[in-house]
Backbone as a printed PyTorch tensor [residue, N CA C, xyz], in Angstrom:
tensor([[[  0.9320,  -1.0930,  -0.3620],
         [  0.2840,  -0.1500,  -0.0380],
         [  0.9440,   1.7590,  -0.0190]],

        [[  2.1670,   1.4170,   0.9460],
         [  3.3360,   2.3440,   1.1090],
         [  3.5640,   2.5400,   0.0270]],

        [[  3.6920,   1.7960,  -1.3440],
         [  4.3020,   1.5690,  -2.5280],
         [  3.8360,   2.2420,  -3.3160]],

        [[  2.4950,   1.7870,  -3.3210],
         [  1.4500,   2.2630,  -4.5010],
         [  0.9730,   3.9830,  -4.0230]],

        [[  0.8570,   4.3890,  -2.7090],
         [  1.2380,   5.7920,  -2.3890],
         [  2.2910,   6.5600,  -2.9620]],

        [[  3.5460,   5.6650,  -2.8260],
         [  4.6170,   6.3480,  -3.1090],
         [  4.6610,   6.1610,  -5.0400]],

        [[  3.8830,   5.3500,  -5.4770],
         [  4.0170,   5.5630,  -6.8830],
         [  3.0530,   6.7650,  -7.5530]],

        [[  1.8900,   6.7550,  -6.5210],
         [  1.3490,   7.7750,  -7.3820],
         [  1.6750,   9.2170,  -6.8930]],

        [[  2.2120,   9.2290,  -6.2020],
         [  2.8560,  10.5760,  -5.2160],
         [  3.6210,  10.9210,  -6.5270]],

        [[  4.6260,  10.2050,  -6.9720],
         [  5.5810,  10.4770,  -7.9970],
         [  4.9810,  10.4920,  -9.6080]],

        [[  3.8530,   9.7400,  -9.6080],
         [  3.1810,  10.2220, -10.8440],
         [  2.6450,  11.5610, -10.7380]],

        [[  1.6020,  11.9140,  -9.8190],
         [  1.4350,  13.4710,  -9.2720],
         [  2.1430,  14.5850,  -9.7960]],

        [[  3.6690,  14.0540,  -8.8340],
         [  4.5430,  15.2520,  -8.8200],
         [  4.9870,  15.6380, -10.1860]],

        [[  5.3240,  14.4280, -10.9640],
         [  5.4420,  14.1580, -12.1360],
         [  4.8180,  14.8750, -13.4020]],

        [[  3.2250,  14.7260, -13.1640],
         [  2.3710,  15.3460, -13.9560],
         [  2.4620,  16.9590, -13.3930]],

        [[  2.2760,  17.1510, -12.2430],
         [  2.3440,  18.5290, -12.0640],
         [  3.5660,  19.2900, -12.2960]],

        [[  4.7150,  19.0510, -12.6700],
         [  5.9300,  19.1950, -13.4210],
         [  5.5710,  19.7350, -14.9800]],

        [[  4.8320,  18.2270, -15.4020],
         [  4.9470,  18.4910, -16.6400],
         [  3.7910,  19.7540, -17.0350]],

        [[  2.7710,  19.8860, -16.2860],
         [  1.6710,  21.1870, -16.4340],
         [  2.1270,  22.2830, -16.1640]],

        [[  3.0250,  22.4080, -14.9750],
         [  4.1190,  23.3930, -15.1680],
         [  4.7310,  23.9550, -15.7650]],

        [[  5.5120,  23.0740, -16.9570],
         [  6.4450,  23.2650, -17.7730],
         [  5.7310,  23.9920, -19.0170]],

        [[  4.2040,  22.8710, -19.2500],
         [  3.4980,  23.2800, -20.2430],
         [  3.0940,  24.4790, -20.2370]],

        [[  2.5880,  25.3840, -19.1270],
         [  2.2800,  26.5780, -18.3230],
         [  3.0000,  27.4000, -18.5870]],

        [[  4.4940,  27.4260, -18.3150],
         [  5.6770,  28.5960, -18.2070],
         [  5.5530,  28.2940, -20.3310]],

        [[  5.7530,  26.8980, -20.5620],
         [  5.8290,  27.6030, -22.2850],
         [  5.0170,  28.5230, -22.8500]],

        [[  3.6480,  28.1500, -22.3800],
         [  2.7980,  28.9710, -23.0710],
         [  3.1350,  30.5130, -22.7100]],

        [[  2.9410,  30.5210, -21.5970],
         [  3.1710,  32.4280, -21.0950],
         [  4.7290,  32.8540, -21.8830]],

        [[  5.4050,  32.1200, -21.8020],
         [  6.7600,  32.7440, -22.8100],
         [  6.5430,  32.8290, -23.8790]],

        [[  6.2490,  31.6870, -24.5790],
         [  5.4390,  31.9580, -25.4640],
         [  4.4810,  33.3110, -25.9310]],

        [[  3.5940,  33.1490, -25.2050],
         [  2.2640,  34.4080, -25.8030],
         [  2.8620,  35.8100, -25.0180]],

        [[  3.9490,  36.0160, -24.3900],
         [  4.5600,  36.9390, -23.9010],
         [  5.7640,  37.6440, -25.1120]],

        [[  6.4370,  36.5570, -25.4770],
         [  7.1470,  36.6660, -27.0590],
         [  6.0440,  37.1460, -28.0070]],

        [[  5.0200,  37.2940, -28.2110],
         [  4.2230,  37.4800, -29.5300],
         [  3.3770,  38.3400, -29.0690]],

        [[  3.2080,  39.0550, -27.7570],
         [  2.9870,  39.9490, -27.5280],
         [  4.0760,  41.3510, -28.2320]],

        [[  5.4900,  41.0390, -27.2240],
         [  6.2250,  41.8560, -27.3340],
         [  6.4270,  42.2860, -29.0150]],

        [[  6.5280,  40.9500, -29.8950],
         [  6.3600,  41.1980, -31.1520],
         [  5.0080,  41.8570, -31.8030]],

        [[  4.1430,  41.9500, -31.6390],
         [  3.5630,  42.4140, -31.7620],
         [  3.1710,  43.9900, -31.9590]],

        [[  3.9350,  44.0580, -30.5980],
         [  4.2400,  45.6470, -29.8280],
         [  5.1690,  46.2910, -30.9410]],

        [[  5.8480,  45.4770, -31.1080],
         [  7.2570,  46.1730, -31.9120],
         [  6.7020,  46.4090, -33.4120]],

        [[  5.9060,  45.7670, -34.1020],
         [  5.2360,  45.8710, -35.4930],
         [  4.5260,  46.8830, -35.1630]],

        [[  3.3520,  47.0540, -34.4720],
         [  2.6950,  48.2520, -33.6740],
         [  2.7840,  49.1820, -33.8370]],

        [[  4.3660,  49.4990, -33.2630],
         [  5.0050,  50.9630, -33.0890],
         [  5.8890,  51.0620, -34.3050]],

        [[  6.5270,  50.3810, -35.2050],
         [  6.8550,  50.0670, -36.7360],
         [  5.9150,  50.9260, -37.5030]],

        [[  4.6850,  50.2200, -37.4170],
         [  3.3610,  50.8480, -38.2130],
         [  2.8490,  52.5640, -37.7910]],

        [[  3.2630,  52.9160, -36.8440],
         [  2.8930,  53.9440, -36.6520],
         [  3.8330,  54.9980, -37.0800]],

        [[  5.2380,  55.0020, -36.8690],
         [  6.3710,  55.5090, -37.4030],
         [  6.2390,  55.8070, -38.7620]],

        [[  6.1110,  54.4400, -39.3990],
         [  5.3790,  54.1700, -40.9560],
         [  4.1860,  55.3670, -41.7200]],

        [[  3.1880,  55.2940, -40.2100],
         [  2.0280,  56.5140, -40.4860],
         [  2.6190,  57.6300, -40.4780]],

        [[  2.8950,  58.1050, -39.2640],
         [  3.9560,  59.5370, -39.1540],
         [  4.2800,  59.9950, -40.5120]],

        [[  5.3620,  59.0710, -40.8470],
         [  6.0400,  59.1240, -41.7400],
         [  5.3480,  59.7740, -43.1640]],

        [[  4.3140,  58.8990, -43.2970],
         [  3.2560,  58.9710, -44.8470],
         [  2.5370,  60.2820, -44.8730]],

        [[  2.0430,  60.2920, -43.5130],
         [  1.5100,  61.5180, -43.2090],
         [  2.0250,  63.2760, -43.5500]],

        [[  3.5670,  62.8250, -43.0900],
         [  4.3660,  64.5650, -43.4210],
         [  4.5890,  64.2840, -44.7060]],

        [[  4.8460,  63.0340, -45.5190],
         [  4.6040,  63.0930, -47.0230],
         [  3.7620,  63.7630, -47.7110]],

        [[  2.3730,  63.6150, -47.1790],
         [  1.6860,  63.7010, -48.0120],
         [  1.2980,  65.4420, -47.7520]],

        [[  1.3080,  65.4360, -46.2990],
         [  1.2110,  67.3270, -46.2250],
         [  2.3530,  68.2090, -46.8320]],

        [[  3.5680,  67.0410, -47.2220],
         [  4.9780,  67.7970, -47.9800],
         [  4.5030,  68.0460, -49.6880]],

        [[  3.0740,  66.7280, -50.0790],
         [  2.7140,  66.7990, -51.2920],
         [  1.9690,  67.7960, -51.7890]],

        [[  0.7920,  67.8430, -50.5310],
         [ -0.5320,  68.7660, -50.8350],
         [ -0.1250,  70.0980, -50.9840]],

        [[  1.0920,  69.9040, -50.0680],
         [  1.5780,  71.6890, -49.9980],
         [  2.3630,  72.3290, -51.5300]],

        [[  3.0100,  71.2740, -51.7170],
         [  3.5750,  71.8420, -53.0230],
         [  3.0110,  71.9650, -54.3500]],

        [[  1.6990,  70.7400, -54.0500],
         [  0.7210,  70.9100, -55.1520],
         [  0.1200,  72.4320, -54.8190]],

        [[ -0.3310,  72.7230, -54.0470],
         [ -1.1290,  74.0970, -54.0690],
         [ -0.3130,  75.1280, -54.2030]],

        [[  1.1700,  75.4330, -54.1550],
         [  1.9600,  76.0160, -54.5190],
         [  2.0710,  76.2530, -55.9060]],

        [[  2.5570,  74.9710, -56.7500],
         [  2.4380,  74.8590, -58.3680],
         [  1.0970,  74.7880, -59.0350]],

        [[  0.1690,  74.4150, -58.5720],
         [ -1.2020,  74.6340, -59.4120],
         [ -1.5420,  76.2410, -59.1330]],

        [[ -0.9680,  76.9680, -60.2060],
         [ -1.8050,  78.3850, -59.2890],
         [ -2.0260,  79.3570, -61.0050]],

        [[ -2.8820,  79.8300, -61.6830],
         [ -3.5560,  80.5280, -62.9780],
         [ -2.6470,  81.0840, -63.3510]],

        [[ -1.1760,  81.3120, -63.0130],
         [  0.1610,  81.7470, -63.8190],
         [  0.4160,  80.6170, -64.3390]],

        [[  0.4800,  79.9080, -63.4850],
         [  1.5190,  78.1470, -64.0020],
         [  0.5130,  77.9680, -65.0540]],

        [[ -0.7530,  77.4100, -64.8840],
         [ -1.5920,  77.3160, -66.1870],
         [ -1.4310,  77.9030, -67.5180]],

        [[ -1.5080,  79.3410, -67.4190],
         [ -1.0690,  79.7990, -68.5450],
         [ -0.1030,  79.7990, -69.1220]],

        [[  1.2740,  80.0550, -68.3070],
         [  2.3060,  79.5390, -68.9470],
         [  2.2640,  78.2040, -70.1080]],

        [[  2.2600,  77.1980, -68.7470],
         [  2.0880,  75.5190, -69.5470],
         [  1.1310,  75.8700, -71.0480]],

        [[ -0.0460,  76.2450, -71.0220],
         [ -0.8530,  76.5980, -72.0180],
         [  0.1800,  77.1920, -72.9120]],

        [[  0.7900,  78.1820, -72.6950],
         [  1.5910,  79.1570, -73.8750],
         [  2.7120,  77.7910, -74.3320]],

        [[  3.4330,  77.0640, -73.4220],
         [  4.1190,  76.3150, -73.6770],
         [  4.2960,  75.1050, -74.9430]],

        [[  2.4030,  74.4710, -74.6110],
         [  1.5290,  73.6760, -75.6280],
         [  1.2020,  74.5290, -76.9330]],

        [[  1.2660,  75.9900, -77.0220],
         [  1.0270,  75.9630, -78.3610],
         [  0.0170,  77.0570, -78.0910]],

        [[ -0.9750,  76.9910, -77.1560],
         [ -2.3660,  77.8000, -76.8850],
         [ -2.2370,  79.1850, -77.0090]],

        [[ -3.4280,  79.4440, -77.6810],
         [ -3.4560,  81.2280, -77.4910],
         [ -4.6410,  81.3070, -76.6720]],

        [[ -4.1830,  82.4450, -76.4730],
         [ -5.4810,  83.3230, -75.1590],
         [ -6.4870,  83.8860, -76.6260]],

        [[ -7.9160,  83.6750, -76.0870],
         [ -8.8200,  84.0350, -76.8280],
         [ -9.0850,  85.4620, -76.7540]],

        [[ -9.3910,  86.1950, -77.6440],
         [ -9.6780,  87.8750, -77.5680],
         [-11.4130,  87.8410, -78.2840]],

        [[-11.6520,  86.9230, -79.3350],
         [-12.5540,  87.2440, -79.7670],
         [-13.4900,  86.1590, -80.1070]],

        [[-14.7450,  85.9300, -79.2740],
         [-15.4120,  84.7700, -79.9560],
         [-16.8030,  85.5450, -81.4670]],

        [[-16.9600,  84.4580, -82.1750],
         [-17.4730,  84.6700, -83.3090],
         [-18.7060,  83.3540, -82.9130]],

        [[-20.1100,  83.7480, -83.5560],
         [-20.8850,  82.3940, -82.9480],
         [-21.4550,  82.0930, -84.8500]],

        [[-21.6130,  80.9460, -84.7630],
         [-22.7750,  80.5110, -86.2330],
         [-24.1890,  80.9470, -85.5260]],

        [[-24.5600,  81.6290, -86.6330],
         [-25.7490,  81.5610, -86.2420],
         [-26.7030,  80.3120, -87.4110]],

        [[-27.6610,  79.4460, -86.7240],
         [-28.3130,  78.5570, -87.1960],
         [-29.7420,  78.9150, -87.4300]],

        [[-30.3940,  78.2480, -88.3670],
         [-31.5800,  78.6050, -88.5000],
         [-32.5610,  77.4240, -88.0330]],

        [[-33.3310,  77.1700, -87.3950],
         [-34.5170,  76.6220, -86.7220],
         [-34.7320,  75.2920, -87.3210]],

        [[-33.5420,  74.9810, -88.6960],
         [-34.4380,  74.0030, -89.6010],
         [-33.5020,  73.1150, -88.8230]],

        [[-33.8820,  71.7820, -89.0820],
         [-33.0550,  70.6250, -88.7340],
         [-31.4330,  70.3580, -88.7490]],

        [[-30.5280,  70.6710, -88.5130],
         [-29.3040,  70.1270, -88.5380],
         [-28.8180,  68.5690, -89.2560]],

        [[-29.6030,  67.8510, -88.2360],
         [-29.0360,  66.0410, -88.2140],
         [-30.1660,  65.8840, -87.8700]],

        [[-30.4300,  64.8270, -88.1230],
         [-31.8930,  63.8770, -88.2350],
         [-31.3920,  62.3120, -87.8180]],

        [[-32.1110,  61.6480, -86.9360],
         [-31.8220,  60.0140, -87.1390],
         [-32.9770,  59.5430, -88.0220]],

        [[-32.3340,  58.4460, -88.4700],
         [-32.5790,  57.4260, -89.9340],
         [-33.7930,  56.4620, -88.6440]]])
């Protein structure tokens, strides 16, 4: 009987250590995963801040470059001319085009 209790105690002790080891492994694994996720979140936040700064810089450059003078200069470079006079063609009330 004493021997049986001793074997049961050894089995219980072994199972307890195995459960404790498994719990420690899970805890360490979860802490590692949390640390990695926190690092990735920090990196993503830094990238987001950098992108926000880039967008603000591009928007200000766009506002500086999109002026009426710049458009007129670009149109002149493309060969367009300023319209001084507009002549309209008078069309009688007759049908100009009709469908078949």
